[in-house]
N, C-alpha and C positions, 0 to 999 in steps of 0.2 A: 577247504574252508578258509575264508579270509581271516587274518589275525586282527585287522582293524574292524571293529563292529560297525563302522559307518561306511566301509568300502562295499561297493556292489560290483559284481561281475556282470558281463554283458548278457548272461542268460538268466539273471535274477528278474523275477516278476512280482512286484509289490502291488496289491490291490486293497481298496477300502470299500466297505459297503455297510448299509444299514440292514440289520437282521430284524425284521418286524414279526418274526414267528415266536420270539421269546415273550414272556409275560410283559416286559417293557422293551421298547426299542433299544437294541444294542448296536454300537458302532464297532465293526470288526476290521482289523488291519491284518493282512496275511501276506507272507512270502510264499506264493504258490509253487515256487521252484524248490522248496525245502519242506520236508515232512515236519509237522508240529511247530512251525514257525508262525505263530499268530497271537494276537491279543484282542481282547474286547473290553468294552466299558459301556455304561449306560450312555445313550446318545446325548442326553442332556448334560452330561459331565465331560463330554469330549471337547478338547480344545480346538479352536479355530487354527488351521494350519495354512501357511502360505505355500504357493507353488515353489518347488525346488527345481532349479535348472542346472 
């Protein structure tokens, strides 16, 4: 496990998606390379993010 919360290993896979199956649309961000590493919020409340390189 990385000690820097912003560090990523080469096998980390971060994805974002809109879940429209909830009562209201939810934006979900998940690290699918780690169990339980996800968060969600109402899509209307999600901030606009710029691409990170």
